[in-house]
Backbone as CSV, one residue per row, in Angstrom:
resi,resn,N_x,N_y,N_z,CA_x,CA_y,CA_z,C_x,C_y,C_z
1,MET,0.744,-0.998,-0.144,-0.595,-0.282,-0.327,0.750,1.286,-0.029
2,ALA,1.422,1.553,1.248,2.688,2.471,0.552,3.426,2.535,-0.842
3,VAL,3.346,2.063,-1.507,4.480,2.019,-2.371,3.036,2.185,-3.711
4,ALA,1.982,2.520,-3.148,1.310,2.712,-4.569,1.119,4.779,-3.430
5,SER,0.622,4.519,-2.673,0.197,5.729,-2.087,1.498,6.579,-2.189
6,GLU,3.500,6.636,-3.276,3.823,6.704,-2.904,4.053,7.156,-4.592
7,ARG,3.674,6.674,-5.466,3.193,6.547,-6.893,2.321,7.456,-7.218
8,ARG,0.842,7.474,-6.576,0.009,8.001,-6.347,0.972,10.055,-6.034
9,MET,1.886,10.280,-4.901,2.078,11.631,-4.727,3.233,11.860,-5.491
10,VAL,4.090,10.794,-5.965,4.831,11.582,-6.798,4.045,12.242,-8.456
11,GLY,3.092,11.495,-8.835,2.165,11.740,-9.842,1.464,12.882,-9.983
12,MET,0.943,13.202,-8.482,0.013,14.362,-8.176,1.293,15.467,-8.201
13,LEU,2.484,15.399,-7.876,3.899,16.588,-7.433,3.172,17.222,-9.726
14,GLU,4.246,15.632,-9.859,3.989,16.358,-11.597,3.047,16.626,-12.561
15,ARG,2.117,16.067,-11.783,0.781,16.352,-12.310,0.356,17.919,-12.003
16,VAL,1.549,19.300,-10.671,0.360,20.033,-10.099,1.141,20.693,-10.180
17,GLY,2.653,20.285,-11.200,3.817,21.040,-11.707,5.497,20.612,-10.345
18,LEU,4.717,20.346,-9.535,6.806,19.929,-9.182,7.096,18.661,-9.754
19,ASP,8.355,19.331,-9.900,9.601,18.294,-9.775,9.300,17.265,-8.770
20,SER,9.066,15.815,-8.539,9.032,15.101,-8.337,10.629,14.849,-7.261
21,ALA,10.931,15.678,-7.721,12.677,15.016,-6.783,12.200,15.679,-5.330
22,ILE,11.470,16.672,-5.161,11.680,17.165,-3.856,10.164,16.215,-3.160
23,ALA,10.471,14.833,-3.397,10.060,14.241,-2.359,11.041,13.334,-1.680
24,SER,11.947,13.382,-2.296,13.315,12.735,-1.541,14.758,13.497,-1.415
25,SER,14.861,14.111,-2.334,16.533,14.978,-2.431,16.516,16.138,-1.407
26,ILE,15.784,15.985,-0.740,16.094,17.818,-0.051,16.161,17.412,1.734
27,GLU,17.311,18.348,1.258,18.552,18.436,2.754,18.033,19.423,3.111
28,SER,18.180,19.624,4.012,17.436,20.080,5.071,19.187,21.550,5.781
29,ASP,19.117,21.568,5.010,20.726,22.733,5.625,19.660,24.192,5.504
30,THR,18.524,24.414,5.109,18.668,26.303,5.076,16.941,26.060,5.658
31,ILE,15.868,27.307,6.087,14.938,26.579,6.776,13.795,26.610,5.748
32,ILE,13.804,26.522,4.652,13.071,27.195,3.363,12.894,25.220,2.737
33,LYS,14.345,24.511,2.843,14.597,23.081,2.816,14.196,22.468,4.386
34,CYS,14.215,22.767,5.159,14.108,22.293,5.821,11.952,22.289,6.551
35,VAL,11.587,22.949,5.684,10.030,22.735,5.710,9.195,22.838,5.142
36,ILE,9.783,22.563,3.405,9.718,21.691,2.494,9.784,20.353,2.684
37,LYS,11.583,20.133,3.053,11.271,18.315,3.482,10.066,17.886,5.242
38,THR,10.169,19.081,5.445,8.507,18.820,7.133,7.031,18.554,6.539
39,SER,7.270,19.044,5.308,5.903,19.624,4.427,5.378,17.857,3.583
40,MET,6.983,17.303,3.469,6.823,16.014,2.075,6.613,15.091,3.494
41,GLN,7.118,15.714,4.219,6.945,14.135,5.238,5.323,14.152,5.645
42,GLU,4.864,15.299,5.899,3.192,15.385,6.035,2.046,14.992,5.037
43,ILE,2.499,15.306,3.503,1.748,15.375,3.240,1.676,13.764,3.029
44,ARG,3.005,12.764,2.997,3.104,11.150,2.621,2.112,10.905,3.361
45,LYS,1.987,11.017,4.429,1.175,10.466,5.529,-0.267,10.811,5.403
46,GLN,0.173,11.911,4.853,-2.292,12.074,4.065,-2.333,10.926,2.994
47,CYS,-1.179,11.165,1.965,-0.661,10.190,0.910,-2.191,8.488,1.588
48,ARG,-0.906,7.997,2.543,-0.837,6.843,3.484,-2.033,6.495,3.891
49,ALA,-2.728,7.733,3.747,-4.172,7.719,4.612,-5.173,8.173,3.991
50,CYS,-4.767,8.081,2.949,-6.409,8.536,1.238,-7.301,8.024,1.770
51,SER,-8.533,8.950,1.718,-9.636,8.206,1.439,-10.304,8.072,-0.030
52,THR,-9.691,9.889,-0.764,-9.933,9.456,-2.041,-9.306,9.028,-3.542
53,VAL,-8.675,7.397,-2.665,-7.978,7.017,-3.903,-7.929,6.557,-5.173
54,ASP,-9.640,5.976,-4.706,-9.987,6.319,-6.492,-9.955,7.380,-7.346
55,GLU,-10.562,8.503,-7.001,-10.794,9.899,-7.599,-8.866,10.081,-8.009
56,CYS,-8.141,9.780,-6.831,-6.740,10.381,-6.866,-5.997,9.903,-8.186
57,GLU,-6.484,7.832,-8.434,-6.195,6.994,-9.688,-6.458,8.282,-10.820
58,ARG,-8.438,8.261,-11.155,-8.966,8.689,-12.530,-8.537,10.190,-12.325
59,TRP,-7.737,10.591,-11.841,-7.363,11.924,-12.088,-5.684,11.703,-12.344
60,LEU,-5.389,11.401,-11.924,-3.952,11.149,-12.403,-3.265,10.949,-13.672
61,ALA,-4.519,10.010,-14.282,-4.731,9.086,-15.881,-5.656,10.050,-16.998
62,ALA,-5.851,11.048,-16.026,-5.997,11.751,-17.002,-7.583,11.792,-16.963
63,LYS,-8.446,10.342,-16.583,-9.864,10.370,-16.666,-11.267,11.457,-15.795
64,GLU,-10.166,12.215,-15.020,-11.610,13.433,-14.462,-10.381,14.728,-14.218
65,ASP,-11.807,15.077,-14.719,-11.750,16.944,-15.382,-11.469,16.835,-14.342
66,GLY,-10.980,18.880,-14.385,-11.391,19.427,-13.376,-10.049,19.261,-12.453
67,ASP,-9.608,20.169,-11.154,-8.263,20.059,-10.385,-8.571,19.194,-9.406
68,ASN,-7.506,19.613,-8.213,-7.293,18.132,-7.327,-7.677,18.442,-6.528
69,ALA,-9.048,19.305,-5.865,-9.720,20.322,-4.990,-10.082,18.258,-3.880
70,PHE,-10.002,17.237,-4.472,-10.491,16.156,-4.014,-9.785,15.768,-2.700
71,CYS,-8.427,15.639,-2.842,-7.062,15.881,-1.918,-6.884,16.282,-1.206
72,PRO,-6.618,15.946,-0.024,-6.386,15.918,1.334,-5.343,16.670,1.436
73,ASN,-3.778,17.357,-0.258,-3.088,17.763,0.245,-2.625,18.714,-1.132
74,ALA,-3.912,19.038,-1.538,-4.305,20.039,-2.330,-3.645,21.321,-2.579
75,GLU,-4.226,21.358,-0.588,-3.775,23.084,-0.735,-1.814,22.903,-0.028
76,ALA,-1.144,21.854,0.353,-0.150,21.531,0.607,0.674,21.858,-0.591
77,PHE,-0.002,20.781,-1.528,0.875,21.041,-3.221,0.711,22.721,-3.384
78,GLU,0.046,23.264,-3.489,0.059,23.842,-4.274,1.032,25.772,-3.634
79,ALA,0.665,25.065,-1.765,1.945,25.983,-0.668,3.337,26.130,-1.262
80,LEU,3.577,24.698,-1.253,4.970,24.067,-2.045,5.095,24.589,-3.750
81,ARG,4.347,24.346,-3.898,4.555,25.281,-5.945,4.636,26.384,-5.601
82,VAL,3.937,26.643,-4.814,4.616,28.894,-4.672,5.821,28.870,-3.739
83,ILE,6.564,28.253,-3.496,7.660,28.391,-2.468,9.127,27.528,-3.499
84,CYS,8.727,26.888,-4.525,9.322,26.105,-5.728,9.381,28.132,-6.538
85,ASP,8.017,28.163,-7.235,8.839,28.766,-7.885,9.300,29.963,-7.545
86,ASP,9.627,30.567,-6.091,10.143,31.847,-5.620,11.266,31.549,-5.227
87,ILE,11.373,30.529,-5.330,13.043,29.321,-5.096,13.535,29.814,-6.363
88,ALA,13.543,29.983,-6.815,13.642,29.382,-8.158,13.743,31.148,-9.148
89,ASN,12.666,32.134,-8.738,12.397,33.289,-9.321,13.524,33.347,-8.246
90,ASN,14.389,33.796,-7.727,15.168,33.507,-6.538,15.363,34.621,-5.791
91,HIS,13.761,34.858,-5.443,13.495,35.979,-4.667,13.218,35.196,-2.560
92,HIS,14.032,34.359,-3.092,14.735,33.526,-1.827,15.884,33.627,-1.742
93,THR,16.946,34.077,0.135,17.603,33.714,-0.442,18.692,32.592,0.133
94,GLY,17.805,31.625,0.822,18.021,31.047,1.578,18.706,30.427,2.514
95,ALA,18.485,31.714,3.504,19.405,31.992,4.495,19.264,31.429,5.645
96,THR,20.322,30.633,6.199,19.503,29.957,7.747,18.668,30.661,9.077
């Protein structure tokens, strides 16, 4: 079950425009990276306990229209996307 939830989580990251490497390659050497790492731990936990697995599978397979509002992690994914966009645009210095 953990393997399937990890696959769905990675798929969701990619579908919302995030690099799936964020799920495993973040080192906690800055405050921002620490926040991302902690967020991914909580997201992973919620994915494992997800009650919308069938809808998630359909959405990831592009068989479901609309956004991912059904996802318990939708707001977290959006927040991560904003943070990562800010980092990519050099709005954060990475200071600890």
